[in-house]
LOMI-62226 format. One record per atom (N, C-alpha, C, O): y, z, x. Coordinates in pm, whole numbers, padded with zeros to 5 digits, always signed. Each point is the difference from the previous one (the first is absolute). Example, Ala and Ser with C-alpha at 12.3 -4.5 7.8 and 13.67 -1.06 7.14 Angstrom:
<rs>
-00569+00780+01319/+00119+00000-00089/+00120+00000+00090/-00002+00066+00104/+00107-00138-00139/+00119+00006+00082/+00109+00073-00077/+00111+00017+00051/
</rs>
This chain:
<rs>
+08827+00393+00115/-00112-00022-00091/-00056+00132-00050/-00039+00010-00116/+00034+00094+00200/-00056+00128-00040/+00084+00069-00107/-00054+00072-00083/+00186-00093+00085/+00089+00069-00094/+00005-00067-00137/+00051+00058-00096/-00103-00178+00087/+00001-00072-00127/-00114+00050-00087/-00115+00004+00043/+00147+00033-00165/-00102+00040-00096/-00043-00126-00076/+00069-00046-00091/-00182-00008+00131/-00048-00123-00062/-00026+00020-00149/+00030-00088-00081/-00086+00203+00045/-00027+00026-00141/+00128-00002-00082/+00003-00058-00109/+00100+00120+00160/+00126+00003-00075/+00059-00140-00016/+00055-00033-00105/-00067-00049+00207/+00048-00138-00009/-00084-00080-00099/+00054-00079-00078/-00184+00098+00080/-00089-00069-00093/+00032+00041-00143/+00009-00084-00090/+00009+00214+00069/+00033+00051-00134/+00133-00059-00048/+00013-00038-00117/+00084+00031+00206/+00130-00056-00037/-00014-00145-00045/+00059-00040-00100/-00137-00038+00172/-00019-00141-00036/-00080-00014-00130/+00032-00084-00083/-00134+00166+00067/-00079-00006-00123/+00084+00041-00121/-00013-00058-00108/+00099+00157+00126/+00087+00043-00111/+00097-00113-00038/+00029-00019-00118/+00021-00054+00215/+00088-00113-00029/-00075-00105-00082/+00054-00055-00096/-00177+00026+00135/-00082-00096-00075/-00024+00050-00142/+00005-00077-00096/-00031+00205+00084/-00025+00063-00130/+00123-00013-00091/-00012-00034-00117/+00128+00061+00172/+00124-00006-00077/+00039-00144-00035/+00068-00023-00100/-00109-00070+00181/+00037-00140-00019/-00074-00063-00117/+00055-00085-00070/-00180+00125+00048/-00083-00064-00102/+00038+00045-00140/+00041+00114-00022/-00057-00205-00074/+00026+00030-00140/-00123+00072-00058/-00108-00058-00003/+00123+00183-00042/-00115+00077-00048/-00068-00059-00124/-00118+00027-00023/+00189-00103-00055/-00061-00060-00120/-00089-00118+00035/-00097-00028-00071/+00129-00040+00176/-00075-00119+00037/-00109+00031+00103/-00110-00055-00007/+00140+00143+00100/-00088+00024+00114/-00062+00140+00001/-00006+00064+00106/-00039-00016-00218/-00049+00137-00013/-00115+00031+00098/+00001+00105+00065/-00095-00193-00054/-00116+00025+00086/+00037-00007+00148/-00051+00077+00081/+00138-00169-00047/+00045-00009+00138/+00078+00126+00037/-00012+00051+00112/+00093-00001-00207/+00076+00123+00024/-00094+00117+00028/+00026+00080+00090/-00134-00071-00164/-00096+00109+00021/-00069-00013+00136/-00030+00101+00065/+00006-00223-00022/-00059-00020+00132/+00098+00042+00109/-00040+00063+00098/+00165-00096-00114/+00102+00041+00097/+00014+00152-00002/+00009+00064+00105/-00006-00005-00226/+00010+00146-00011/-00120+00067+00067/+00014+00105+00063/-00130-00165-00077/-00119+00053+00066/+00014-00005+00152/-00041+00093+00070/+00098-00200-00020/+00025-00012+00144/+00101+00103+00047/-00014+00058+00108/+00117-00034-00189/+00100+00102+00033/-00067+00137+00006/+00021+00076+00094/-00101-00046-00196/-00069+00130-00005/-00090+00018+00122/-00002+00106+00062/-00072-00211-00028/-00090+00008+00115/+00077+00021+00130/-00044+00073+00089/+00160-00137-00079/+00082+00015+00121/+00057+00142+00010/+00005+00058+00108/+00038-00002-00222/+00044+00140-00001/-00114+00091+00044/+00020+00094+00076/-00139-00124-00126/-00117+00081+00036/-00025-00007+00151/-00023+00102+00064/+00027-00222-00010/-00023-00018+00144/+00107+00071+00083/-00025+00041+00114/+00144-00026-00173/+00110+00067+00068/-00001+00152-00026/+00093+00071+00037/-00200-00024-00101/-00019+00143-00033/+00103+00054-00098/+00023+00121-00006/+00039-00208-00071/+00091+00042-00107/-00081+00001-00129/+00013-00088-00084/-00097+00191+00070/-00096+00007-00110/+00066+00017-00136/-00053-00046-00101/+00166+00112+00098/+00069+00019-00127/+00048-00134-00057/-00021-00028-00118/+00086-00052+00200/+00047-00131-00046/-00118-00093-00031/+00002-00074-00098/-00104+00080+00181/-00118-00082-00024/-00061+00034-00135/-00035-00088-00078/+00022+00218+00050/-00059+00045-00126/+00083-00045-00119/-00055-00039-00103/+00187+00043+00116/+00086-00047-00110/-00028-00147-00032/-00011-00037-00117/-00001-00044+00219/-00029-00142-00022/-00140-00019-00055/-00020-00078-00092/-00078+00150+00149/-00137-00013-00050/-00008+00039-00148/-00070-00065-00077/+00142+00170+00039/-00001+00044-00140/+00060-00106-00094/-00053-00024-00108/+00161-00039+00150/+00062-00105-00082/-00094-00120-00016/-00012-00057-00108/-00052+00021+00215/-00091-00114-00002/-00121+00031-00088/-00047-00085-00076/-00003+00207+00086/-00119+00040-00077/+00023-00013-00150/-00093-00035-00073/+00214+00062+00027/+00030-00012-00144/-00028-00143-00048/-00063-00019-00104/+00109-00079+00179/-00020-00140-00038/-00147-00038+00011/-00053-00067-00089/-00012+00107+00196/-00141-00036+00017/-00088+00063-00107/-00098-00061-00043/+00131+00182-00001/-00074+00062-00111/+00020-00080-00128/-00096-00033-00070/+00221+00002+00042/+00035-00071-00123/-00070-00136-00007/-00050-00040-00105/+00048-00029+00217/-00059-00134+00003/-00150+00003+00036/-00063-00105+00011/+00009+00224+00007/-00142+00022+00031/-00045-00075+00125/-00107-00061+00002/+00188+00068+00099/-00037-00057+00130/-00068+00111+00079/+00057+00054+00095/-00178-00022-00132/-00068+00117+00055/-00032-00012+00148/-00001+00100+00071/-00024-00220-00025/-00028-00015+00143/+00123+00038+00082/-00009+00076+00096/+00124-00131-00134/+00125+00033+00070/+00040+00145-00023/+00049+00067+00090/-00069-00019-00213/+00033+00138-00033/-00079+00098+00086/+00053+00101+00045/-00180-00131-00023/-00083+00088+00082/+00057+00016+00140/+00005+00110+00055/+00038-00220+00002/+00059+00002+00134/+00129+00081+00002/+00023+00080+00092/+00060-00100-00192/+00127+00073-00009/-00026+00150-00018/+00065+00082+00064/-00161-00047-00149/-00030+00141-00025/-00058+00069+00124/+00030+00117+00025/-00110-00189+00052/-00051+00059+00125/+00115+00030+00096/+00001+00104+00066/+00095-00194-00060/+00116+00023+00086/+00085+00116-00053/+00047+00083+00078/-00028-00079-00210/+00076+00109-00060/-00072+00134+00019/+00064+00103+00021/-00196-00106-00027/-00080+00120+00025/+00024+00051+00142/+00016+00120+00023/-00013-00213+00071/+00025+00036+00139/+00142+00056+00017/+00020+00095+00076/+00077-00153-00146/+00137+00054+00005/+00003+00143-00053/+00062+00088+00060/-00130-00065-00171/-00006+00135-00058/-00062+00098+00097/+00043+00115+00011/-00145-00161+00058/-00065+00084+00101/+00100+00037+00109/+00010+00117+00039/+00063-00215+00010/+00097+00024+00106/+00116+00089-00046/+00055+00078+00079/-00018-00089-00208/+00111+00078-00054/-00043+00137-00053/+00084+00084-00030/-00216-00063+00020/-00050+00126-00056/+00026+00010-00150/+00014+00110-00052/-00006-00222-00016/+00027-00005-00144/-00133+00012-00076/-00064-00101-00031/+00024+00222+00001/-00132+00028-00058/-00018-00066-00137/-00103-00062-00025/+00202+00074-00063/-00012-00057-00135/-00019-00151+00007/-00087-00055-00068/+00168-00012+00148/-00014-00144+00014/-00134-00036+00063/-00064-00098-00039/+00022+00177+00137/-00130-00022+00063/-00111+00005-00104/-00091-00083+00001/+00097+00181-00089/-00100+00013-00107/+00006-00119-00096/-00103-00057-00035/+00223+00019-00006/+00016-00113-00092/-00058-00129+00057/-00077-00069-00066/+00115+00038+00188/-00051-00123+00063/-00152+00007+00018/-00070-00099-00021/+00021+00214+00061/-00144+00017+00020/-00077-00026-00128/-00099-00073+00000/+00145+00132-00109/-00068-00019-00129/+00004-00146-00043/-00100-00054-00047/+00215-00009+00062/+00010-00140-00040/-00089-00089+00086/-00059-00096-00051/+00049+00126+00179/-00085-00081+00088/-00149+00016-00032/-00081-00083+00043/+00045+00187-00116/-00140+00021-00037/-00039-00076-00127/-00117-00001-00038/+00214-00063-00028/-00033-00080-00118/-00097-00111+00041/+00008-00051+00112/-00098+00014-00201/-00098-00105+00034/+00061-00137+00032/-00060-00077+00074/+00178+00047-00127/+00060-00133+00023/+00078-00010+00131/+00056-00105+00029/-00053+00211+00050/+00070-00005+00128/-00089-00064+00106/-00121+00022+00004/+00184-00101+00079/-00073-00074+00103/+00010+00072+00134/+00079-00036+00088/-00161+00139-00076/-00010+00072+00127/-00148+00012+00033/-00086-00014-00087/+00057+00041+00212/-00140+00010+00042/-00063+00129-00053/+00070+00093-00040/-00201-00090+00040/-00071+00122-00042/+00033+00115+00093/+00013+00115-00043/+00000-00144+00170/+00036+00103+00097/+00137+00060-00033/+00016+00122+00000/+00081-00208-00028/+00133+00048-00036/-00005+00085-00127/+00061+00106-00007/-00134-00154-00092/-00011+00073-00126/-00067+00136+00023/+00042+00100-00058/-00146-00098+00141/-00067+00127+00032/+00094+00097+00071/+00000+00119-00030/+00078-00170+00124/+00095+00085+00071/+00103+00059-00097/+00033+00119+00007/+00017-00202-00096/+00099+00046-00098/-00063+00105-00092/+00061+00103-00027/-00181-00129-00021/-00066+00095-00089/-00028+00133+00071/+00015+00106-00059/-00056-00112+00185/-00023+00122+00076/+00129+00079+00019/+00000+00123-00009/+00109-00193+00036/+00130+00067+00013/+00041+00067-00131/+00051+00112-00001/-00073-00182-00110/+00033+00057-00131/-00084+00124-00028/+00051+00101-00050/-00180-00109+00081/-00088+00116-00020/+00046+00119+00083/+00002+00113-00049/+00035-00138+00171/+00051+00108+00087/+00124+00064-00061/+00015+00122+00002/+00072-00206-00056/+00123+00053-00060/-00030+00083-00125/+00063+00103-00023/-00160-00148-00056/-00033+00071-00123/-00077+00130+00025/+00022+00100-00067/-00113-00104+00163/-00084+00116+00026/+00070+00109+00081/-00027+00119-00017/+00117-00161+00104/+00071+00096+00085/+00148-00037+00011/+00047-00033+00109/+00026+00038-00220/+00140-00042+00006/+00086+00084+00094/+00094-00050+00060/-00128+00178-00048/+00081+00087+00086/-00020-00032+00148/+00090+00024+00082/-00205-00076-00048/-00026-00028+00141/+00019-00147+00035/-00007-00039+00117/+00031-00044-00219/+00016-00143+00027/+00138-00026+00056/+00101+00040-00056/-00099-00108+00168/+00125-00036+00065/-00004-00150+00025/-00088-00049+00070/+00183-00022-00126/+00004-00145+00026/+00021-00020+00148/+00098+00046+00057/-00190-00115+00004/+00010-00024+00143/-00070-00129+00035/-00054-00068-00088/+00055+00034+00212/-00062-00124+00046/-00150-00004-00031/-00057-00109-00012/-00008+00224-00001/-00144-00001-00027/-00030-00058-00138/-00115-00034-00028/+00216+00024-00059/-00018-00054-00133/+00048-00143-00011/+00017-00052-00111/+00006-00012+00224/+00043-00139+00005/-00118-00089-00042/-00112+00020+00046/+00139-00117-00133/-00102-00094-00044/+00003-00119+00094/+00102-00067+00013/-00214+00041+00054/-00005-00109+00097/-00012-00133-00071/-00054-00009-00110/+00105-00093+00175/-00005-00135-00059/-00120-00076+00049/-00020-00114-00039/
</rs>
């Protein structure tokens, strides 16, 4: 039991479900499965793969203006960027999460804005680290 990677098995099964569905008929279900895959990659500390899935999902949620779901995806993508040290992506997600139509708490928005201010005021000393993690 210890040698079995549950996340990898879950991802394998979710990918099979994803490949099985017809994308023209089941678009929303596919995005839900993709979101589950991304979350599982995240839980398995594979932030690069998680971010790739979150980015693909975000495109659809932006287009269809599903801001509640988009907010959740962007927070996860922001966390991936933090873990990967991807400063440009971190800035992009932070700015988008500050839009008025995003469904995040005032505390989360304040944390993001404070992180952005730190980056703008002291870019040479700003280091993406756990201290800039946005709490849920």
